[in-house]
N, C-alpha and C positions, 0 to 999 in steps of 0.2 A: 566528445562530451556527453555524456547525457545523464537523465534522470530518469529516477524509478517515482513513478507512479501507483500513492496506496488508497486505500479502499476506501479511508476517511475523502477523500477527497474527490473522487467519482461519485460517494452517494452524499455529498456537500454539493459536488457542483448541481446534480438532475434534480435534489429535492429544494423547492424555494423557502422550504417553510425551517432549512439548518439553518442555525450561528452560524455560520461559515459562508453561506452561499453566495450575500455576493465578496467577497474576499480569492473563493473557485472560479470566480465567474472569471475575476479578471486576469488569479492566476493564465487559465483558459487561452487566454489572447496571446499571454505572453508565454505558453505550449505553440501553439497554433505559431508565433516566430519563430518555431527552432531558438532563443531565448539563453534555455538551457542547454538543450543537446536533446539530442532522439530520446522522445519520449517511450522509456520500457515498462512496463509491468509485468506479475505471471500470474498459468495458469491459477494459479491457487487463489491470488487477488482480487483474478476475472471473477474466478467460483464467489468469493468471502461476496463479492459485492453483488453480483445478479440474485443471487441467495438473500441478501438483505433488501435487496431492491424487491426480488417477489411477496416476501413478508409484511413490508411496508409499502408499495407501492401499487402488488397485484402482475400479473402476468403477461400482461400485453406492455407494462412501463419501464419490467424485469428483460426485457425480450428486447425494447427498443434500446433500452443503457447496456444492454449486449452489445448490439447494435453499434452503437457508438464506439466501445470502445474498440470493438473488432477493426473501427475502421480506420483510424488513428492511431491507434496504438502499438510498437510493437512488443506481444507479448511469449517472453523466455517458458517454454515447459521445461517442465522440472524432469530430469533422468536420474537415473538413477545415485553418480557421481552428485546434483547436483539434490538431491534426495541425504544421501547420507554427510555432506554438509554441514548440510540444514539439520538432520538427526541429530547430531555434534555437538551443535551449536543451544541445541533443547535441552540433550544432556546436561547439556557443563551447564545449564544456569543454576541458580539456587531457588531449593525451596524456600514459599517463606513457614517462616511460623506460625502466620497470625493473618486473617483482611487487615491490619494494618500495615505488614508486613514489605507485607502482596500494593500494597499503595506503593508504598516508601522504596518496594525496592525494582527492579527494571525486569519484571516477571514478561516475557515476551513470548503469544503462543507460536502456536507451530510453520503455523502462517505467517505469522510476523519473522520466526529463524529463518524459515525459508527468503522474503525481500531481503537480508540481511545477507546471507550466501550468493546471495545475486549482485548482494551491491559489490560483495570481496573480491569474487570473481570476476566483474566484468570491472571492475575499481571505481562504480558509481561515487562522485564525490557530495552531490545533491536530492533530497528525497521531496514530495509535496505530499506531506502528510496534513493535515492536524493532529496526526497520537500526540501526544505529550512522551509516553513512550520511548518515545525516536531519539530525543535527546540527550541519552544517555551513545550512543554508538557519535560514534565517530566524521558524522557524515554534519552537513551543509541539509539544513531543514527551510525548505523554502516554504512563505506561508501566507 
């Protein structure tokens, strides 16, 4: 059993001012106890998390968060097979006709498609995220 960790979780965990911070702290205890199995993320999520942390909190804090992730979470590296599967998911999603359509439809970023491809490949049934877009997938959202 495994659980995929999204950037929204990492950032909420780190940011004391985030609306989801307290929930992320509670979830971290469950994750530390392996309640959902091995914690997994991707190199794309690591990049997204550290890049956002750099802009929001500065380099030293972004480095600290990155080090914490590297020390506690298994990171799946995107190889060519995974990249191609992600690109297929990305290319098959519908283009919205307007911003309103974008909000109402599940328009996933390429990084989100990488996350989906990993969850499909490894058959991960759980994701820790505060991103409502993932409600469109056939996975259990832990929040």
